[in-house]
N, C-alpha and C positions, 0 to 999 in steps of 0.2 A: 504495500500500501503504500504511494506516495502522500507528500504532506506538503504543506507551503507555510512558513512562518511568517505572520506579521509584526511592526511592531508592538511592543508589551501596549497592552490597553485594556479598556473593560469590556470583556466578554462573556461575563456570566449570567445568561437572559434564560428564559424569562423572570420579569421581576414585575412585583404588583406594583401598578400603575395608580397612587393613592395623592389625595386630596388630604393637608397639612392642614388643619384651622386653628388659628393663634388669635391673640389679643385678649386683653382680661378686660377691658372695656367697650360698648359697642363702636364707640368712635374708632379703633385701630383693629378692629376684626378682621382678618382679611385670610385668605386662604393659597399656598401655594400646593399645586402639582409636585410630586416625589416619584423617581422607581428609584435613588438609593434609600433605599430601606429596608428593612431585616430585622432580626429575632437575633441576641446576641448573647443570649440566658435563659434559664428555665427557672431556677427557684436562688433567688427572686426573679421575676417575670421582667425582660429588658429588652431596650430593641434602639436602633438610632434612627437616624436620618441627617441624610448627609446637605448642607445650605451651602451655596455660595454667596459672604461676607456681603457682596454686591445688591445680594435680593432684599427686595424691601419686608419680607416675613423674617429674614435673620435679626434683627433688634428687635424685634417684637419678640421673639421668642428666647435672645438673649435673658432680656430686660425681665422680661413674664418667670421664667424657668417653667415653661410649661406648654403641651403642646397637645393636641388630637389630631391622632392618624386614621382615617377617616376611607375605608376600604370603596372603592369603586366597583359600578356594573357596566356591564354590555351598554346600558341604557342612557350610563350616563356618560360616555363616552366624548361625545359632544363638549360638556360641561369641564371634565376634566382633562381635556384636551386647549382650552382655552384658557382657562384660570393657570395652565404653563405657559402660559404666550402672552399673557399681559400682568402691567403690573400692579398692584395691590396701592401702589403710589397714583396710577391717574384711575384707574375704575373701583368701584365699591363694585367684588365678584360677587357678592350677597344675591343683589339686584339686576347686576346682567344679567348670570345664568340662572335667575330666580332660586336658588335655593335658599334653605331654610336654619340659619343659625338656632339653636336650644340650649341654653344651659348645661355646661357639664359635672358630672357630681362630685368630681373629690378634685376638677383641678380647673383656675382661672383661664378659661380659655370655650370656646363656644365648639360644639358638635354639630357636625352637617347632617340633619334631619335625615336627608333623602340615602345616607348610607345603611349599608344594611348590618356594618361595624362600626363601631367609633371606640378607637383604644387610646383612653386616656391617657398620658406619661407626666412624668415630673423628670427635669436634665439633671443629672447626676456630674455630668463632667462636658465639657465642648474642645472635642481635641483639635488643633488644628492638623490638615492633613495637606496644605497643597492650594488647588483649587476648591475646595469644598473643607468645610469643618464641618466634622463631626460630630454634632448631637446623643450622647451617650442618654439613653434615659428608662426611668423603670414604671413599667406597665402600675396603674394602681388602680385603674377601674376598666372594662370590657363592657359596652352597652352594645346589645343586638337585637336588631327590628325582628320581631315576635313573630310577625309573618315567614319566618325561615324558620321555624322551631315545629319539629315532630314533635306533636304531643304522644302520641305512645312511644317512642323511646326515647323523650326527654334531649332530645341532641339538635345541634343548629347544622343547617343545609347550606353550607357556603355555595354549593357548587350550586344551590337551587336560585342563587341571586347572580348568575351569571357573573362572576368577576372578570373584572378585565385587567391586564396585564401588559408588560412593556418586555419589547423584541427587540432589539437591536433600532431604535429608529422607529417602531410601527408598536400599533395595541392589535391585540388580540383577546379574543375570547378563549376559557377553556374546552379541550376536546372530554372526547370519552374517557370513563376511568376504569384503567386500566386494571385496580390491584388499591389493596390497602395496607398501611406499613404492616410490615411482619407475614407477610402472603407467602412468600418465597420460603418463609422457614418452618410457619407454622405446623403440625400435625395433623391431618390429613383424617376426617372420622372415619372410622370403618362400619362399612354397613353390614347390619344383622341379616342374618341368614332365619331363612324362616324356616 
């Protein structure tokens, strides 16, 4: 098999395309679209977002020490892209995109009501990496839209919300499920003979 080498770059895809909401008072509420985000620890639950210092939301998050990661859906693709292409210094993204800010439970930042999952975060550290600074944060609350709850199993059906992902400059929806964690090593149930 032949291979081609590229210069070092970011090729870890797909990533969730999320809208991060911030601001401790309504006058500074803003939304920034981010793909540089992910989980970094389970206990305590921790995640990160990486933001360019020149972005409008950077100073808001740095000052307040809090933000909300709002997962997006296929139906929110236009809003997600628009909020990533426009600056909150020039536009009220909430009004322009008809999005609804609702108070978070544990942090001073709004959640996006239309999001199926809102992850409330408090900043623990800011790591200056170069083009982006990473806000390392602890997850202090998760709020989910009850319409995606399976009442029988008590499980949240995130796949049913049709999550939006970012893949090397383009947005995609998820495809068909091919297995669950541990499916390759789980013991198969033996059929009972009659």
